[in-house]
N, C-alpha and C positions, 0 to 999 in steps of 0.2 A: 503496501500500500504505500508507505513513505517513499520508495523507489520510483511510484507512479509519479507523484508531485515532482518531487527531483530532474526526473526526465523531462515532464512538462514545463518545469522553470528553464531547464537547461536548455533548452530544443525553442524557447521562447526568444525571440530578438528583444523583446522590451525588458529583462531581468537579467542580471547579470549576477552570478554568484560569487562573491569574492574571501578570499582565505584571509585569518587574523596571520599576515605574514609579518617579516622582520620591521617591514615599515611600517605597519600600522601598531608595533610592539612599541616602537619609538615614540611613534603619534601619541601612544597609552599614558607611555612614561610621561611624555610633556604634558597631557593633560592632567594625569593624578600630579605632577608636581605644580599647576599653576591651583588647581580646586583643593589641595589637599598638601601644602606647604609642609603640616607640621606631619607625626606619624602618630597624632591624634585622630581616631576613627570619629570619636565625638565631635571635635570641631570641624571636619571636614566632610561629615555627612551633611545633604540638603535639608536646612533645618525645617523640621516638621512632616519628614517623612517616615512611614513607617516600613521602609521597603530595605529588604537584606541588604547585606553587603555585596553577596553574590550577584543579585538583581541590580544595584548602583554600577559594580565592575563591568557585568554583561552590555550594559547601555552605553557604558563610556568605551567597551569594546566596538561597538558595530557605531559609533562615532567616529574612533579613530580609525575604522577600515575606511567610513565615508569620506572623512577628511584626504585620505591617502590617496585616492579614487576620483580625486575631486566631485564628488555627490554634492548638490545643490536642495536638494529635495528629498524626503523619504515619505512614505505613506505608516502612519501606527494611529493607533488609537491609545496607546500606554502614555499615562500622563509624566511619569519618570522619564522617559526616555525624549518624549516632547522636549522637555524643559530642558535638558542637557543638550537635545541639538540646536534647538532656537538658541540658547546661550554661545554655542559656539557657531552661528551663523547658519545653521540647514535648517531650511523651511523644514515645515511637517505638516502634509495633509492629510486630515481624519477622514475616515468613510463617511461620516455626516457630512462633510465638506464636497463630497464627491456628489457629482448630478444623476439626478437618477438613472438608470437605462432606458433606454427606447421601448415603448411598448412593443410586443410583438406584432408582427404586421399580418401574422396568422390567424384569421378566424378561428374562433370556436364552432363547432356546429351550431349550438343553441343561438349564435351570432347570427349565422347564414341563413339559418329557420326564420329568425325574427324580422331578419329586412327583408326576405321574401316572401313575410305574409303580406296577401294585399286584400282590401276591404272586401268586407262581406257584401253579397248582392244587394241590390237595392230594386225597388219597385221600377226604375226607369230603364230598363233593357239591358243592363248587367247580368252576369251569371248569375243561377238560383242558387241558395244556400246548396244545395247538393252538389252544387259545380257542373251539371247536366245543364245545357241548351236547351230551352222551350222553344 
């Protein structure tokens, strides 16, 4: 199942999977120095967050990779990642900011039948209620 998702992402030119490589590691170290100049976790942690250190470090790794690949926009609904990315000059687009997908041009059978219904017969020479001509 996971391999299916990975194959779909790798075969789509819109997405590019980027590794956490040496350059990203150096960028991450620079980010840690910028936001955590002391060894104290308490002082370097984002104020008011309940996120774990693992989550904070993971967000920083994502931003470090993005910075080394000249990414200017990421798509995420994660609050911690949004704050850290925007703090580092990367725009974030949330799912609720995306336009609604276009409606399906294919009509359902009910829509087709409703559209094709004709008015019932009148006494003015139209078809009879049985649908047979008189």
